[in-house]
TORLUMZA-25556 format. One record per residue: residue in one letter; x negated, y negated, z of N, C-alpha, C in turn; residue number from 1. Coordinates in pm, whole numbers, always signed. Each point is the difference from the previous one (the first is absolute). Layout:
! residues N
ATOM   type      n.X      n.Y      n.Z     ca.X     ca.Y     ca.Z      c.X      c.Y      c.Z   seq
ATOM      A        X        Y        Z        X        Y        Z        X        Y        Z   NUM
...
This chain:
! residues 97
ATOM   type      n.X      n.Y      n.Z     ca.X     ca.Y     ca.Z      c.X      c.Y      c.Z   seq
ATOM      M     +898     -428     -879     -114      -13      +88      -43     -147       +8     1
ATOM      K      +10      -71     -110      -38     -141       -2      +88      -81      +95     2
ATOM      N     +129      +32       +8      +89      -71      +91      -44      +19     +145     3
ATOM      L      -35     +122      +36      -47      +29     +135     -129      -75      +28     4
ATOM      Q      -90       -1      -97     -127      -71      +15      +26     -149      +23     5
ATOM      D      +91      -58      -75      +34     -142      +18      +61      -25     +137     6
ATOM      E      +85      +90      +46      +61      -12     +132     -105       +3     +111     7
ATOM      I      -98      +86      -14     -108      +10      +99      -83     -128       +0     8
ATOM      V      -30      -53     -117      -77     -124       -8      +76     -113      +69     9
ATOM      K     +128      -12      -27      +81     -105      +64       +5      +19     +151    10
ATOM      F      +15     +123      +44       +5      +31     +143     -127      -49      +71    11
ATOM      T     -115      +34      -58     -126      -38      +64      -25     -150       -9    12
ATOM      E      +39      -62     -112      -19     -144      -15      +84      -78     +101    13
ATOM      K     +125      +42      +20      +88      -68      +96      -57       +3     +141    14
ATOM      R      -76     +101      +32      -56      +16     +134     -143      -51      +11    15
ATOM      G      -53      -51     -110     -136      -52       +2     -105     +109      +14    16
ATOM      W      +29     +118      -48      -91     +114      +14      -90      +22     -121    17
ATOM      T      -24     -101      -77      -76      +18     -123     -150      -20      +18    18
ATOM      G      -42      -53     +114     -141      -33      +21      -96     +117      -11    19
ATOM      N      +39     +116      +48      -89     +117       -3      +37     +101     -108    20
ATOM      K      +80      -41      -93      +49      +93     -102      -89       -2     -124    21
ATOM      D     -129      +26      +20      -90      +13     -114      -17     +149      -32    22
ATOM      A      -60      +29     -114      -12     +138      -46      -70      +90     +102    23
ATOM      R     -106      -49      +60      -75      +81      +97      +86      +35     +121    24
ATOM      N      +61     -101      +60      +82      +25     +119     +120      +89      -31    25
ATOM      L      +59      -20     -115     +114      +84      -37      -42     +144      -27    26
ATOM      A     -116      +20      -62      -49     +137      -22      -26      +69     +134    27
ATOM      I      -56      -73      +95      -21      +55     +133     +134      +35      +65    28
ATOM      S      +96      -90      -12     +131      +23      +60      +70     +122      -59    29
ATOM      I      -15      +20     -130      +58     +119      -64      -58     +126      +64    30
ATOM      S     -130       +2      +15      -66     +116      +59      +42      +21     +145    31
ATOM      L       +6     -107      +77      +40      +12     +141     +142      +53      +13    32
ATOM      E      +90      -54      -80     +139      +46       +7      +14     +144      -49    33
ATOM      A      -78      +38     -100       +2     +140      -48      -47      +93     +111    34
ATOM      N      -98      -45      +78      -46      +81     +112     +105       +8     +111    35
ATOM      E      +74     -108      +21     +110       +6      +98     +107      +99      -46    36
ATOM      L      +24       +4     -130      +92     +100      -55      -52     +141      +26    37
ATOM      L     -127      +20      -22      -63     +130      +19       +5      +47     +145    38
ATOM      E       -5      -93      +94       +3      +36     +142     +123      +83      +36    39
ATOM      H     +110      -24      -67     +123      +75      +31      -12     +148      -32    40
ATOM      F      -95      +33      -87      -17     +139      -42     -114      +70      +75    41
ATOM      Q      -75      -77      +78     -110      +59      +75      +57      +94     +107    42
ATOM      W      -48     +120       +3      +36     +102      +98     +142      +53      -18    43
ATOM      N      +65      -33     -110     +134      +52      -32       +0      +49     -143    44
ATOM      N      +85      +98      -27      +19      +32     -140      +94     -105      -59    45
ATOM      A       +9       -4     -131      +78     -105      -66     +146       +2      +44    46
ATOM      E      +59     +117      +10     +141      +10      +38      +25      -59     +139    47
ATOM      E      -85      +35      +96      +14      -55     +136      -17     -152       +1    48
ATOM      A     -101      -46      -70      -27     -144       -3     +118      -77      -56    49
ATOM      I      +56      +49     -110     +112      -69      -63     +125       +9      +86    50
ATOM      T      +26     +115      +58     +118      +17      +86       -8      -91     +121    51
ATOM      N     -116      -10      +60      -15      -76     +124      -27     -150      -19    52
ATOM      N      -49      -37     -118      -46     -139      -17      +40      -63     -133    53
ATOM      K     +109      +45      -59      +33      -46     -135      +13     -152       -9    54
ATOM      D      +64      -63      +98      +18     -145       -5     -135      -72       +6    55
ATOM      E      -87      +46      +90     -133      -62      +11      -83      +25     -125    56
ATOM      I      +11     +118      -57      -71      +33     -123      +47      -91     -113    57
ATOM      A     +131      -22       -7      +55      -90     -103      -54     -142      +18    58
ATOM      E       -9      -46     +124      -53     -134      +26     -146      -12      -41    59
ATOM      E      -80     +101      +30     -141       -3      -39      -15       +6     -152    60
ATOM      A      +81      +83      -65       -4       +7     -146      +39     -135      -60    61
ATOM      A      +99      -65      +59      +41     -132      -47     -112     -102      +18    62
ATOM      D      -71       +8     +113     -114      -90      +23     -106      +18     -109    63
ATOM      V      -28     +125      -36      -98      +27     -106      +48      -63     -131    64
ATOM      L     +127      +20      -32      +55      -55     -125       -4     -152       +0    65
ATOM      I      +38      -61     +111       +0     -146       +9     -140      -55      -21    66
ATOM      Y      -98      +56      +69     -138      -48      -18      -50      +27     -141    67
ATOM      L      +37     +113      -59      -42      +31     -136      +59      -99     -100    68
ATOM      L     +126      -36      +19      +63      -97      -89      -63     -139      +18    69
ATOM      Q      -35      -35     +122      -68     -128      +23     -138       +2      -68    70
ATOM      F      -71     +110      +14     -131      +16      -62      +11      -17     -151    71
ATOM      A      +97      +67      -59      +20       -7     -145      +31     -143      -43    72
ATOM      D      +80      -69      +79      +33     -139      -33     -124      -88       +4    73
ATOM      V      -81      +16     +104     -119      -83      +17     -100      +19     -114    74
ATOM      I      -18     +124      -44     -102      +22     -105      +60       +8     -141    75
ATOM      G     +132      -15       -9      +63       -5     -132      +16     +134      -69    76
ATOM      I      +44      +99      +75      +26     +133      -57     +150      +22       -8    77
ATOM      D      +47      +49     -114     +138      +47      -13       -5     +149      +37    78
ATOM      L      +40      +30     +124      -13     +138      +48      +84      +99      -78    79
ATOM      E     +116      -42      -42      +85      +91      -78      -71      +38     -130    80
ATOM      E      -55      -98      -68      -73      +26     -124     -127      +81      +27    81
ATOM      A      -71      -33     +108     -121      +75      +35      +31     +146      +29    82
ATOM      A     +112      +26      +68      +39     +137      +32      +36      +77     -128    83
ATOM      K      +69      -65      -91      +35      +65     -127     -126      +33      -80    84
ATOM      M      -94      -94       -2     -125      +23      -72      -79     +114      +64    85
ATOM      K       -1       +6     +133      -72     +106      +70      +65     +136      -26    86
ATOM      L     +133       +4       -1      +69     +125      -32      -33      +46     -142    87
ATOM      A       -3      -92      -94      -35      +35     -138     -143      +52       -9    88
ATOM      K      -90      -65      +72     -140      +43       +2      -11     +140      +61    89
ATOM      N      +71      +22     +111       -3     +132      +64      +64     +107      -87    90
ATOM      A     +101      -37      -77      +63      +97      -92      -99      +47     -105    91
ATOM      M      -85      -90      -46     -104      +38      -97     -108      +85      +66    92
ATOM      R      -32      -36     +122     -106      +70      +73      +44     +137      +49    93
ATOM      F     +126      +11      +35      +53     +125      +54     +125      +42      -78    94
ATOM      P      -17      +46     -122     +116      +36      -81      +75     +121      +56    95
ATOM      V     +129       +5      -28      +83     +113      +40      -38     +119      -88    96
ATOM      K      -19     +113      +66      -42     +120      -77     +118      +87      -29    97
């Protein structure tokens, strides 16, 4: 994941797109892209949406991931470690019965 994060940072730096990449703007962008992802499922069941729009859904999901990795970089979060910690916390909160 760190390699992908570094690749995204280099991509945006080469294009001079770093000016608006602060935590606030990136958090907004994550939400906006997640809503664009959600639009594909509006008025369709999941199977129809995926069958008819899988490529577009993949692009929107990638946009969410890209913005999330940029956000994590800007505020100094190791997302892989944060996800592992959250899973461990949830395992304690919701034990297998």
